[in-house]
Wavefront OBJ file of the C-alpha trace (Angstrom):
o trace
v 0.000 0.000 0.000
v 1.296 3.445 -0.920
v 1.817 5.644 2.120
v -0.336 8.728 2.659
v 1.755 11.894 2.364
v 1.084 14.259 5.255
v 2.255 17.694 6.386
v 1.784 19.837 9.482
v 0.937 23.551 9.657
v 1.822 25.121 13.005
v 4.729 23.608 14.919
v 3.961 24.329 18.562
v 3.421 21.925 21.452
v 0.378 20.094 20.069
v 2.265 19.383 16.844
v 5.474 18.289 18.542
v 3.901 16.158 21.293
v 0.847 14.731 19.516
v 0.591 15.088 15.738
v 4.178 14.541 14.612
v 4.907 11.568 16.928
v 1.626 9.864 16.026
v 2.125 10.338 12.281
v 5.671 9.041 12.670
v 4.400 5.938 14.475
v 1.724 5.195 11.856
v 3.072 2.776 9.199
v 0.558 3.955 6.598
v 1.712 7.563 6.292
v 4.833 9.618 5.683
v 5.558 13.138 6.954
v 6.800 15.161 3.990
v 7.129 18.534 5.689
v 6.302 21.254 8.189
v 5.331 24.915 7.991
v 5.324 27.523 10.744
v 5.522 31.319 10.724
v 8.620 30.757 12.869
v 10.927 28.736 10.559
v 13.048 27.615 13.516
v 10.133 25.663 14.999
v 9.446 23.940 11.674
v 13.146 23.166 11.299
v 13.268 21.599 14.753
v 10.454 19.164 13.926
v 11.849 18.499 10.461
v 15.224 17.523 11.884
v 13.622 15.147 14.381
v 10.807 13.589 12.337
v 12.042 14.054 8.764
v 10.460 15.955 5.899
v 11.268 19.399 4.568
v 10.621 22.882 5.900
v 8.100 24.743 3.752
v 8.827 28.452 3.381
v 5.131 29.355 3.145
v 1.666 27.874 3.331
v 1.438 28.383 -0.425
v 4.486 26.171 -0.941
v 2.911 23.467 1.217
v -0.350 23.752 -0.719
v 1.518 23.291 -4.001
v 3.344 20.219 -2.672
v 2.207 16.612 -3.054
v 0.940 16.472 0.535
v -2.411 14.694 0.505
v -3.408 15.381 4.110
v -2.533 18.203 6.496
v -2.810 18.805 10.237
v -3.729 22.387 11.138
v -2.132 23.110 14.525
v -2.119 26.903 14.416
v -3.706 29.368 16.870
v -7.515 29.350 17.034
v -8.024 32.481 14.945
v -6.226 30.895 11.973
v -8.042 27.540 11.960
v -10.796 28.422 9.511
v -8.631 30.317 7.018
v -5.913 27.652 6.970
v -8.415 24.804 6.735
v -10.482 26.349 3.945
v -7.355 27.146 1.896
v -6.185 23.558 2.205
v -9.586 22.053 1.391
v -9.892 24.228 -1.704
v -6.472 22.945 -2.777
v -7.719 19.363 -2.538
v -6.108 18.393 0.766
v -7.715 16.342 3.509
v -7.534 18.248 6.813
v -7.287 17.387 10.493
v -7.894 20.643 12.373
v -7.109 21.058 16.044
v -9.853 22.111 18.414
v -11.616 24.456 18.779
v -12.810 24.193 15.201
v -12.938 27.980 14.625
v -13.822 31.221 16.404
v -17.246 32.066 14.897
v -20.336 30.029 13.962
v -20.043 31.204 10.352
v -16.452 29.978 10.083
v -17.438 26.550 11.400
v -20.266 26.255 8.887
v -17.972 27.366 6.039
v -15.416 24.714 6.942
v -18.009 21.934 6.823
v -19.436 23.197 3.528
v -15.984 23.469 1.948
v -15.130 19.893 2.903
v -18.395 18.637 1.406
v -17.964 20.761 -1.715
v -14.481 19.399 -2.399
v -15.189 15.831 -1.339
v -12.443 15.866 1.282
v -12.207 14.605 4.835
v -12.280 17.276 7.540
v -11.764 15.930 11.049
v -11.471 17.849 14.322
v -9.024 16.716 17.018
v -11.473 15.828 19.775
v -9.622 12.904 21.291
v -11.808 12.000 24.286
v -14.000 9.833 22.057
v -11.071 7.416 21.754
v -10.142 6.782 25.378
v -10.813 3.184 26.377
v -12.913 4.035 29.442
v -15.119 6.411 27.462
v -15.621 3.843 24.702
v -16.583 1.191 27.260
v -18.914 3.631 29.032
v -20.774 4.335 25.804
v -21.243 0.583 25.289
v -22.562 0.215 28.843
v -25.002 3.101 28.423
v -26.288 1.738 25.105
v -26.737 -1.716 26.664
v -28.832 -0.263 29.492
v -26.332 -1.196 32.213
v -27.318 1.820 34.331
v -30.874 2.096 33.053
v -32.172 5.354 31.648
v -29.676 8.207 31.882
v -30.997 11.015 34.089
v -28.121 13.425 34.629
v -24.359 13.902 34.440
v -21.440 15.889 35.788
v -18.264 16.428 33.786
v -15.123 18.376 34.615
v -11.848 19.307 32.954
v -9.609 21.398 35.175
v -5.843 21.960 35.234
v -3.360 24.762 36.082
v -3.637 26.448 32.689
v -2.085 26.522 29.208
v 1.002 28.439 30.339
v 2.214 25.134 31.803
v 1.775 23.540 28.364
v 3.316 26.354 26.319
v 5.935 27.460 28.827
v 4.907 31.105 28.313
v 3.085 33.326 30.826
v 1.815 35.558 28.011
v 0.717 32.680 25.770
v -1.683 33.423 22.891
v -4.250 31.294 24.744
v -4.757 34.359 26.975
v -5.421 36.797 24.102
v -9.098 37.132 23.144
v -8.186 38.450 19.675
v -6.297 35.236 18.896
v -7.990 32.572 21.019
v -11.571 34.012 21.108
v -12.381 31.785 24.114
v -10.405 30.659 27.130
v -10.952 27.519 29.187
v -14.355 26.985 27.589
v -12.874 26.397 24.129
v -9.653 24.798 25.310
v -11.291 22.300 27.664
v -15.064 22.639 27.390
v -15.245 21.605 23.752
v -13.719 18.241 24.715
v -16.284 17.587 27.429
v -19.292 18.738 25.408
v -18.248 16.467 22.548
v -17.737 13.629 25.022
v -21.270 14.041 26.395
v -22.635 13.998 22.837
v -20.708 10.765 22.245
v -21.732 9.061 25.491
v -25.418 10.003 25.357
v -25.784 9.740 21.569
v -27.703 13.011 21.435
v -26.779 16.669 21.206
v -27.176 19.286 23.904
v -30.123 21.536 23.108
v -29.959 24.224 25.814
v -27.267 25.802 27.956
v -27.125 28.133 30.934
v -23.574 29.320 31.506
v -21.324 31.602 33.476
v -17.873 32.281 32.014
v -15.516 34.153 34.327
v -11.955 35.428 34.523
v -11.040 34.896 38.157
v -7.318 34.462 38.643
v -5.170 34.226 35.500
v -3.011 37.285 34.918
v -0.569 38.530 32.317
v 3.027 39.353 33.328
v 1.825 42.974 33.654
v -0.524 41.915 36.446
v -3.684 42.520 34.415
v -6.327 39.813 34.200
v -6.274 37.862 30.945
v -8.912 38.768 28.356
v -10.535 35.325 28.112
v -12.355 33.106 30.608
v -10.281 31.008 32.995
v -13.364 29.259 34.438
v -16.706 28.188 33.071
v -19.770 26.582 34.647
v -22.626 25.283 32.513
v -25.968 23.606 33.021
v -26.576 21.513 29.912
v -29.860 19.992 28.741
v -30.693 17.468 26.025
v -33.894 16.935 24.000
v -34.661 13.708 25.905
v -34.641 15.520 29.243
v -31.163 14.664 30.525
v -29.640 17.526 32.519
v -26.051 17.927 33.603
v -23.311 20.212 34.828
v -19.958 20.997 33.223
v -17.072 22.758 34.960
v -13.929 23.779 33.084
v -11.033 25.571 34.715
v -7.508 26.845 34.193
v -7.187 27.519 37.935
v -6.983 24.008 39.339
v -3.572 24.141 41.002
v -3.817 20.609 42.332
v -4.018 17.363 40.371
v -5.668 17.564 36.956
v -9.365 16.623 36.965
v -10.751 15.024 33.794
v -13.672 13.175 35.353
v -17.193 12.425 34.177
v -20.136 10.926 36.093
v -23.216 9.531 34.343
v -26.235 8.946 36.602
v -28.949 6.485 35.533
v -32.060 4.917 37.016
v -30.134 1.695 37.774
v -26.703 2.991 38.689
v -23.787 5.322 38.087
v -20.761 5.268 35.784
v -17.690 7.115 37.057
v -14.958 7.913 34.545
v -11.404 8.912 35.475
v -12.556 9.704 39.009
v -9.877 7.516 40.637
v -6.249 7.286 39.568
v -6.189 3.473 39.751
v -9.598 2.842 38.187
v -10.609 4.786 35.084
v -14.036 3.093 34.939
v -16.270 2.431 37.947
v -19.831 1.093 37.769
v -21.935 1.411 40.914
v -25.243 -0.443 40.651
v -28.498 0.285 42.434
v -28.282 -3.083 44.214
v -24.945 -2.121 45.799
v -22.682 -3.926 43.326
v -19.482 -2.031 42.536
v -17.293 -2.926 39.556
v -13.911 -1.240 39.187
v -11.871 -1.493 35.992
v -8.807 0.245 34.613
v -8.921 0.020 30.798
v -6.512 2.940 30.403
v -5.014 6.031 32.018
v -5.322 9.557 30.630
v -2.025 11.423 30.504
v -2.036 14.927 31.958
v -0.295 17.878 30.319
v 2.472 17.497 32.890
v 2.881 13.817 31.946
v 3.345 14.709 28.294
v 5.758 17.544 29.013
v 7.780 15.059 31.061
v 8.178 12.884 27.978
v 5.407 10.334 28.476
v 3.623 9.465 25.241
v 0.147 8.046 24.654
v -1.415 7.465 21.258
v -4.651 9.465 21.241
v -6.050 7.545 18.269
v -6.823 10.788 16.427
v -4.024 10.558 13.846
v -4.640 6.853 13.236
v -8.339 7.604 12.714
v -7.560 10.435 10.271
v -5.194 8.300 8.197
v -7.540 5.307 8.243
v -10.622 7.348 7.279
v -8.786 8.734 4.244
v -7.242 5.460 3.074
v -10.467 3.498 3.628
v -12.612 6.362 2.294
v -15.074 6.109 5.175
v -16.856 8.458 7.580
v -15.270 9.155 10.963
v -16.593 9.799 14.452
v -14.424 12.961 14.313
v -16.008 14.369 11.142
v -16.465 18.140 11.338
v -20.162 17.655 10.583
v -20.395 16.011 14.033
v -17.843 18.173 15.848
v -19.689 21.352 14.877
v -22.452 20.431 17.332
v -20.018 20.905 20.233
v -19.016 24.295 18.835
v -22.660 25.384 18.744
v -22.866 24.641 22.453
v -19.748 26.744 23.100
v -21.131 29.711 21.205
v -24.437 29.320 23.060
v -22.563 29.196 26.385
v -20.808 32.473 25.600
v -24.135 34.050 24.671
v -25.814 32.707 27.811
v -23.062 34.113 30.008
v -23.333 37.495 28.309
v -27.137 37.665 28.519
v -27.489 36.012 31.920
v -30.126 33.526 30.783
v -30.671 30.127 29.203
v -29.934 29.858 25.481
v -31.576 27.239 23.270
v -29.589 25.704 20.448
v -31.630 25.448 17.279
v -30.054 23.151 14.707
v -31.022 22.696 11.106
l 1 2 3 4 5 6 7 8 9 10 11 12 13 14 15 16 17 18 19 20 21 22 23 24 25 26 27 28 29 30 31 32 33 34 35 36 37 38 39 40 41 42 43 44 45 46 47 48 49 50 51 52 53 54 55 56 57 58 59 60 61 62 63 64 65 66 67 68 69 70 71 72 73 74 75 76 77 78 79 80 81 82 83 84 85 86 87 88 89 90 91 92 93 94 95 96 97 98 99 100 101 102 103 104 105 106 107 108 109 110 111 112 113 114 115 116 117 118 119 120 121 122 123 124 125 126 127 128 129 130 131 132 133 134 135 136 137 138 139 140 141 142 143 144 145 146 147 148 149 150 151 152 153 154 155 156 157 158 159 160 161 162 163 164 165 166 167 168 169 170 171 172 173 174 175 176 177 178 179 180 181 182 183 184 185 186 187 188 189 190 191 192 193 194 195 196 197 198 199 200 201 202 203 204 205 206 207 208 209 210 211 212 213 214 215 216 217 218 219 220 221 222 223 224 225 226 227 228 229 230 231 232 233 234 235 236 237 238 239 240 241 242 243 244 245 246 247 248 249 250 251 252 253 254 255 256 257 258 259 260 261 262 263 264 265 266 267 268 269 270 271 272 273 274 275 276 277 278 279 280 281 282 283 284 285 286 287 288 289 290 291 292 293 294 295 296 297 298 299 300 301 302 303 304 305 306 307 308 309 310 311 312 313 314 315 316 317 318 319 320 321 322 323 324 325 326 327 328 329 330 331 332 333 334 335 336 337 338 339 340 341 342 343 344 345 346 347 348 349 350
């Protein structure tokens, strides 16, 4: 089988710790090059993983790359992705998909128009405990789902980037803060676990503690609390935070009429089922790496790159298709609107 030729746009942490290593480990693809506005960053990855350094996005577009990862700052996602799709490239875009509803819609339409795969890097659908939990919910193991609680909280992106004035803190570049960085993962996870999309949100997005080197508060949210509702009547709470200065929290609880599923709530057991009759089953199908783990050199295949390559080569739909991921973005935009207006916002989908 001929290997899929891939390239990466944006050579920051997510490219160096996730995309490049996972492409390199996949036997069905070959990295042919990197592009970054800072040539030194592209050169660093090129020297380690192979492939050339493209001098511009235009040069990459004109190359024989068949598939491209977009790992740039949020504000550039839509423009980069649409350019690549128009040029006939398959695209894996990092989350959040884009910074406006219109941009998200345009990305999906452009992929459909050009007959190309557009996937979004929402990796929580691939963790073993989450996959098993979905199977349990579908099988009725905890009865009818009634409610949920999900959380993603860590010390903040400055730990990941190594910069106290990271672009994650700039509203003009990032658009959102913790809500887009972390919340999009958890919303998409709830969609995956419950097999339905959130239809209403009541949210409060706040900037509580994160400050720039100047001492001023950052211009995006560092905490977000949401009450989320689904069409079937399930209600739940989501908390995302960049101000958890203890151990990272990536837990989810699903409450049903016959029991509870606890995900990543205990370090030694990533999946716990507590039944109404008192039965408790503890399993440990996998362990989610924290940002600190990855910065320390620990690697874990997220499954995202393998899924992207496989979907292209097998010419099949993917659970990460942008047409599905856009539903999580609609919830994020509704959360921002709810926080601004101080009331519940309903999500009306076509």
